[in-house]
GURO-543778 format. One record per residue (C-alpha): x, y, z; residue number from 1. Coordinates in steps of 0.05 Angstrom, whole numbers, always signed. Layout:
{{X,Y,Z},NUM}
...
//
This chain:
{{-440,-180,+370},1}
{{-389,-163,+315},2}
{{-344,-220,+292},3}
{{-271,-204,+305},4}
{{-221,-211,+249},5}
{{-155,-242,+268},6}
{{-96,-197,+252},7}
{{-22,-204,+265},8}
{{-9,-135,+294},9}
{{-51,-76,+317},10}
{{-18,-8,+325},11}
{{-68,+34,+363},12}
{{-73,+103,+394},13}
{{-37,+167,+376},14}
{{-39,+207,+313},15}
{{-41,+167,+248},16}
{{-13,+206,+188},17}
{{-37,+166,+129},18}
{{-7,+204,+69},19}
{{-65,+175,+28},20}
{{-96,+214,-30},21}
{{-137,+255,+20},22}
{{-77,+264,+67},23}
{{-120,+240,+125},24}
{{-93,+253,+194},25}
{{-130,+213,+247},26}
{{-122,+242,+317},27}
{{-136,+177,+354},28}
{{-124,+123,+302},29}
{{-104,+51,+291},30}
{{-72,+8,+237},31}
{{-83,-67,+232},32}
{{-33,-112,+197},33}
{{-41,-183,+171},34}
{{+6,-225,+127},35}
{{+51,-165,+113},36}
{{-5,-119,+89},37}
{{-47,-64,+119},38}
{{-117,-90,+128},39}
{{-149,-32,+166},40}
{{-136,+41,+179},41}
{{-183,+86,+217},42}
{{-208,+112,+283},43}
{{-180,+71,+341},44}
{{-247,+50,+370},45}
{{-273,+28,+302},46}
{{-212,-13,+284},47}
{{-205,-44,+353},48}
{{-278,-64,+352},49}
{{-268,-111,+294},50}
{{-196,-136,+302},51}
{{-166,-190,+346},52}
{{-90,-181,+344},53}
{{-35,-229,+363},54}
{{+10,-170,+380},55}
{{-4,-98,+399},56}
{{+39,-36,+394},57}
{{+14,+20,+438},58}
{{+20,+86,+402},59}
{{-14,+130,+455},60}
{{+20,+198,+457},61}
{{+58,+179,+393},62}
{{+51,+187,+318},63}
{{+44,+132,+267},64}
{{+71,+146,+197},65}
{{+88,+108,+133},66}
{{+160,+85,+133},67}
{{+208,+136,+104},68}
{{+238,+124,+35},69}
{{+311,+139,+22},70}
{{+314,+146,-53},71}
{{+390,+147,-62},72}
{{+445,+116,-21},73}
{{+510,+76,-24},74}
{{+504,+36,+40},75}
{{+574,+3,+41},76}
{{+605,+73,+39},77}
{{+586,+80,+112},78}
{{+657,+55,+123},79}
{{+683,+117,+86},80}
{{+646,+165,+133},81}
{{+688,+228,+143},82}
{{+743,+202,+97},83}
{{+738,+257,+45},84}
{{+707,+320,+73},85}
{{+709,+391,+45},86}
{{+726,+375,-27},87}
{{+689,+392,-91},88}
{{+652,+335,-123},89}
{{+701,+320,-179},90}
{{+762,+320,-134},91}
{{+724,+280,-82},92}
{{+704,+227,-133},93}
{{+765,+222,-178},94}
{{+821,+233,-129},95}
{{+794,+205,-64},96}
{{+735,+158,-71},97}
{{+753,+119,-133},98}
{{+824,+105,-108},99}
{{+798,+87,-38},100}
{{+748,+39,-69},101}
{{+801,+7,-112},102}
{{+844,-5,-51},103}
{{+791,-27,-1},104}
{{+726,-51,-30},105}
{{+713,-126,-30},106}
{{+654,-168,-9},107}
{{+673,-166,+65},108}
{{+677,-90,+62},109}
{{+609,-87,+29},110}
{{+576,-133,+80},111}
{{+605,-95,+139},112}
{{+587,-26,+112},113}
{{+518,-49,+93},114}
{{+503,-76,+163},115}
{{+525,-10,+194},116}
{{+481,+27,+144},117}
{{+421,-17,+156},118}
{{+423,-7,+231},119}
{{+426,+68,+220},120}
{{+368,+67,+170},121}
{{+323,+26,+216},122}
{{+338,+70,+276},123}
{{+322,+131,+233},124}
{{+253,+107,+210},125}
{{+273,+88,+139},126}
{{+238,+25,+113},127}
{{+258,+29,+39},128}
{{+325,+48,+8},129}
{{+348,+54,-64},130}
{{+421,+33,-64},131}
{{+474,+32,-118},132}
{{+542,-1,-107},133}
{{+588,-59,-123},134}
{{+576,-130,-96},135}
{{+503,-112,-93},136}
{{+485,-185,-85},137}
{{+518,-182,-16},138}
{{+479,-118,-1},139}
{{+414,-154,-20},140}
{{+430,-214,+24},141}
{{+445,-169,+84},142}
{{+383,-127,+71},143}
{{+337,-188,+65},144}
{{+366,-217,+129},145}
{{+354,-152,+166},146}
{{+283,-147,+137},147}
{{+290,-79,+102},148}
{{+260,-64,+34},149}
{{+307,-44,-22},150}
{{+310,-23,-94},151}
{{+381,-45,-106},152}
{{+424,-29,-167},153}
{{+486,-68,-185},154}
{{+536,-16,-210},155}
{{+558,-14,-283},156}
{{+620,+26,-301},157}
{{+667,+25,-361},158}
{{+733,+18,-324},159}
{{+754,-40,-278},160}
{{+714,-40,-213},161}
{{+721,-78,-148},162}
{{+675,-134,-171},163}
{{+687,-135,-247},164}
{{+751,-128,-287},165}
{{+715,-106,-350},166}
{{+648,-85,-378},167}
{{+629,-155,-402},168}
{{+641,-184,-333},169}
{{+601,-128,-301},170}
{{+542,-141,-346},171}
{{+545,-215,-330},172}
{{+546,-198,-255},173}
{{+484,-154,-265},174}
{{+448,-208,-303},175}
{{+459,-260,-249},176}
{{+440,-209,-195},177}
{{+374,-189,-228},178}
{{+354,-261,-242},179}
{{+369,-283,-171},180}
{{+327,-230,-137},181}
{{+270,-224,-187},182}
{{+203,-230,-151},183}
{{+231,-225,-81},184}
{{+181,-194,-31},185}
{{+232,-144,-5},186}
{{+286,-136,-58},187}
{{+275,-103,-126},188}
{{+339,-114,-168},189}
{{+361,-61,-218},190}
{{+416,-44,-267},191}
{{+456,+17,-246},192}
{{+501,+51,-297},193}
{{+541,+99,-254},194}
{{+535,+163,-295},195}
{{+538,+188,-367},196}
{{+611,+207,-357},197}
{{+633,+138,-332},198}
{{+591,+95,-379},199}
{{+597,+103,-455},200}
{{+539,+116,-502},201}
{{+532,+45,-529},202}
{{+536,+16,-460},203}
{{+482,+64,-435},204}
{{+437,+42,-492},205}
{{+453,-31,-476},206}
{{+436,-19,-403},207}
{{+369,+12,-425},208}
{{+354,-49,-467},209}
{{+373,-94,-409},210}
{{+323,-57,-364},211}
{{+268,-66,-416},212}
{{+284,-139,-430},213}
{{+290,-158,-357},214}
{{+233,-113,-332},215}
{{+277,-79,-280},216}
{{+292,-8,-259},217}
{{+351,+33,-286},218}
{{+388,+76,-234},219}
{{+437,+131,-253},220}
{{+471,+194,-227},221}
{{+451,+252,-272},222}
{{+469,+326,-279},223}
{{+501,+329,-211},224}
{{+554,+383,-222},225}
{{+570,+441,-268},226}
{{+634,+405,-288},227}
{{+592,+346,-312},228}
{{+550,+393,-354},229}
{{+611,+428,-383},230}
{{+645,+362,-401},231}
{{+581,+336,-432},232}
{{+575,+398,-475},233}
{{+649,+392,-495},234}
{{+648,+318,-511},235}
{{+576,+305,-532},236}
{{+552,+373,-555},237}
{{+492,+368,-508},238}
{{+475,+375,-435},239}
{{+470,+309,-394},240}
{{+394,+303,-396},241}
{{+392,+324,-469},242}
{{+445,+272,-484},243}
{{+406,+216,-451},244}
{{+345,+238,-489},245}
{{+383,+235,-555},246}
{{+406,+164,-537},247}
{{+334,+144,-525},248}
{{+346,+118,-454},249}
{{+298,+163,-415},250}
{{+239,+122,-390},251}
{{+193,+109,-331},252}
{{+242,+55,-309},253}
{{+295,+107,-294},254}
{{+311,+133,-225},255}
{{+358,+193,-233},256}
{{+396,+217,-172},257}
{{+413,+291,-161},258}
{{+390,+327,-225},259}
{{+419,+392,-199},260}
{{+436,+424,-266},261}
{{+376,+415,-310},262}
{{+343,+471,-349},263}
{{+268,+477,-359},264}
{{+267,+440,-425},265}
{{+306,+383,-393},266}
{{+257,+380,-336},267}
{{+202,+374,-389},268}
{{+239,+315,-420},269}
{{+245,+280,-353},270}
{{+172,+293,-337},271}
{{+147,+270,-405},272}
{{+185,+205,-398},273}
{{+162,+192,-326},274}
{{+233,+191,-298},275}
{{+237,+187,-222},276}
{{+283,+240,-192},277}
{{+317,+238,-124},278}
{{+336,+304,-91},279}
{{+397,+299,-45},280}
{{+401,+368,-13},281}
{{+453,+357,+41},282}
{{+502,+319,-2},283}
{{+495,+371,-57},284}
{{+507,+426,-6},285}
{{+568,+393,+25},286}
{{+601,+382,-42},287}
{{+579,+451,-66},288}
{{+547,+417,-126},289}
{{+489,+466,-127},290}
{{+415,+468,-112},291}
{{+367,+424,-152},292}
{{+307,+460,-183},293}
{{+258,+425,-137},294}
{{+202,+478,-142},295}
{{+203,+473,-218},296}
{{+201,+397,-213},297}
{{+140,+399,-168},298}
{{+106,+449,-214},299}
{{+111,+396,-268},300}
{{+83,+342,-222},301}
{{+148,+303,-231},302}
{{+160,+242,-188},303}
{{+210,+269,-138},304}
{{+236,+238,-73},305}
{{+292,+250,-24},306}
{{+358,+215,-13},307}
{{+416,+219,+34},308}
{{+469,+197,-15},309}
{{+526,+157,+16},310}
{{+558,+171,+83},311}
{{+623,+192,+48},312}
{{+589,+255,+23},313}
{{+535,+272,+75},314}
{{+558,+242,+127},315}
{{+498,+205,+156},316}
{{+435,+168,+133},317}
{{+384,+211,+168},318}
{{+325,+227,+123},319}
{{+296,+272,+177},320}
{{+354,+320,+164},321}
{{+341,+317,+89},322}
{{+267,+332,+99},323}
{{+283,+392,+142},324}
{{+338,+416,+95},325}
{{+294,+409,+33},326}
{{+240,+452,+63},327}
{{+288,+507,+87},328}
{{+339,+507,+29},329}
{{+288,+524,-24},330}
{{+257,+579,+19},331}
{{+326,+609,+23},332}
{{+346,+606,-51},333}
{{+278,+631,-75},334}
{{+271,+683,-19},335}
{{+201,+656,-9},336}
{{+183,+628,+60},337}
{{+121,+594,+29},338}
{{+164,+552,-18},339}
{{+162,+477,-2},340}
{{+112,+473,+55},341}
{{+121,+425,+112},342}
{{+69,+378,+82},343}
{{+104,+379,+14},344}
{{+171,+364,+47},345}
{{+141,+304,+84},346}
{{+109,+280,+19},347}
{{+178,+277,-12},348}
{{+200,+226,+40},349}
{{+137,+183,+37},350}
{{+86,+178,-19},351}
{{+124,+220,-70},352}
{{+188,+184,-53},353}
{{+152,+119,-68},354}
{{+129,+148,-135},355}
{{+201,+168,-152},356}
{{+221,+95,-144},357}
{{+159,+72,-183},358}
{{+135,+35,-120},359}
{{+77,+79,-100},360}
{{+26,+23,-111},361}
{{+60,-16,-56},362}
{{+88,+33,-5},363}
{{+90,+107,+15},364}
{{+24,+113,+51},365}
{{-19,+78,+103},366}
{{-75,+49,+62},367}
{{-112,-17,+60},368}
{{-77,-65,+13},369}
{{-8,-33,+16},370}
{{+52,-65,+47},371}
{{+57,-57,+123},372}
{{+118,-11,+126},373}
{{+102,+30,+187},374}
{{+140,+74,+237},375}
{{+119,+97,+307},376}
{{+149,+163,+333},377}
{{+156,+191,+403},378}
{{+119,+257,+405},379}
{{+129,+275,+478},380}
{{+204,+284,+476},381}
{{+228,+353,+497},382}
{{+243,+373,+425},383}
{{+170,+359,+406},384}
{{+134,+396,+462},385}
{{+86,+431,+452},386}
{{+56,+399,+390},387}
{{+13,+444,+346},388}
{{+16,+426,+271},389}
{{+33,+353,+258},390}
{{+69,+367,+192},391}
{{+109,+423,+225},392}
{{+129,+376,+281},393}
{{+149,+320,+232},394}
{{+190,+365,+187},395}
{{+221,+417,+232},396}
{{+226,+383,+300},397}
{{+230,+307,+292},398}
{{+298,+273,+297},399}
{{+321,+202,+281},400}
{{+324,+185,+355},401}
{{+249,+198,+361},402}
{{+236,+133,+325},403}
{{+209,+81,+374},404}
{{+182,+24,+331},405}
{{+189,+3,+259},406}
{{+162,-53,+216},407}
{{+172,-74,+144},408}
{{+124,-122,+110},409}
{{+92,-132,+179},410}
{{+157,-155,+212},411}
{{+179,-113,+271},412}
{{+252,-91,+261},413}
{{+254,-41,+318},414}
{{+214,-50,+383},415}
{{+219,+2,+438},416}
{{+282,+28,+405},417}
{{+315,-40,+405},418}
{{+337,-72,+340},419}
{{+308,-142,+332},420}
{{+343,-168,+269},421}
{{+413,-137,+275},422}
{{+465,-148,+330},423}
{{+484,-75,+338},424}
{{+543,-86,+384},425}
{{+575,-137,+338},426}
{{+563,-93,+277},427}
{{+597,-34,+310},428}
{{+657,-76,+334},429}
{{+670,-107,+265},430}
{{+661,-39,+232},431}
{{+712,-5,+277},432}
{{+763,-59,+264},433}
{{+754,-53,+188},434}
{{+753,+22,+191},435}
{{+821,+23,+226},436}
{{+850,-21,+170},437}
{{+822,+28,+118},438}
{{+852,+88,+153},439}
{{+920,+54,+162},440}
{{+920,+31,+89},441}
{{+904,+100,+62},442}
{{+949,+134,+114},443}
{{+893,+183,+131},444}
{{+907,+229,+191},445}
{{+853,+227,+244},446}
//
C-alpha cells in the first residue's frame, strides 16, 4: 500500500494546462498544493493515489491554468474609469489625468481604488499584477491583505506629486517603501520612474543606481507615443530607447511598459539588456498610440507579457480581453492570420508574462516547486460549447466571468465565484461614494 502524502489542497479533474517547458496539457489531471507551493502535477489517478488533502477543489468539466499575470496597471485609477475617454494620449495625460490626480489623489483614494481593482483582478483570474502609482505602500498593504501577488512600483516624477512635494522627498518615500516590503512572500517592491519625459536624465541614472544598490526592479513607461519620440528627438537628439541606452540604464531589472514606437535596432538593445516588455494592446488602441511591434519582439525571444494599463485608459482590468486582442490585432496589421497563434497569446499572459517581470522561476506555469498561483475555469458555459482546441477556447472564447476558483500562494481567494478575502459589497459602496465626490469636484457631466 502506497503511503499517502499530506497536502493542503488537491485540485482534481478537468483539463490541466501546465504551460511548462513542454506545454503539457493533461486531459484528466490534478494539482496538489502544500505550504504555498505546487508539490505534484499529473494524471488525476496518479496524483490522487499518493495525496491526502485537507481540502479538495473539484475541477471536473473545468480547466485548471496558471494564474494570469497583468504586467502593467495603475490599480487606484479604477476610480477614474470612464473619466477621460476618446482623447489622444498626450491630451489625456497632461490635461485630464495629471490635473485630476492633483485634485483627488490621497491615501484614502488609493486604498479605495486599489480594493476595487483587486476584486476585479481576482474575479478575472489574475493572480499577479505589476502596478505603478503613488502611495504604493497603501497599495501593497491592501494587496497583501487580499492575498494577491504584486510587483509594485512607487512612482518617481520630477514635479510635485500627490505623495511627494519634490524629488528628494519622492526618493525617500521609495527608499522606505522598498525597505519595508523587501523579502515579502507576495510583494516585490520596485522603483518606478514614470517616463523619460517626466524624469530628468540624472534622476533616471540615480533611479538605476537605486535599483542596483537595493536589488529591486525598475519600472518605466517607454516609447508609448509618436509625440514622445518626436520630443525625445528634439530635446535629447535620440529616440527614447536609444536615449536610455546612452544613459546606461537599460538592464534586466527593467520592466518597460508599452514600447510601441521602437525600431529594430532599439528592440535589439532591449533584447541584449534583458529588459522585460509589457504589451498593452487595448489601452494603446483606445488612445490611438499605435501598435507595438510584438511579432518582431517575439522573433528576438524578448521577454514580453501583457498588461491592461489603468482603468482610466482601457477601461477594465480583464486580461482575457487583452489576450484575445493581442492575437487578433497583429493578424490584422500584418495581414497574416497565422501571426500570434492562440498558444503564443496565452503564453504572453502566463509563462512569458512571468518572464517579462523577471519572476518566471516562481510563477507562470504549473510545475513542482513553483508558487501555487492557480485558476479554475468553467468550460461548460454556453460561450465555451463545444470545446475543440483548448488554446483556442482560452484565447478566443473565455471571459472573466468564467473564472470559478482562484488561489495565490495556496490561499483560496475565490471559491465557487465568491470572494473570500474582500467584502465586495462594502468595496462597491465606498467606491461609489468616493466616485461621486470626484465627479462633483471635477464637474464632469455624466
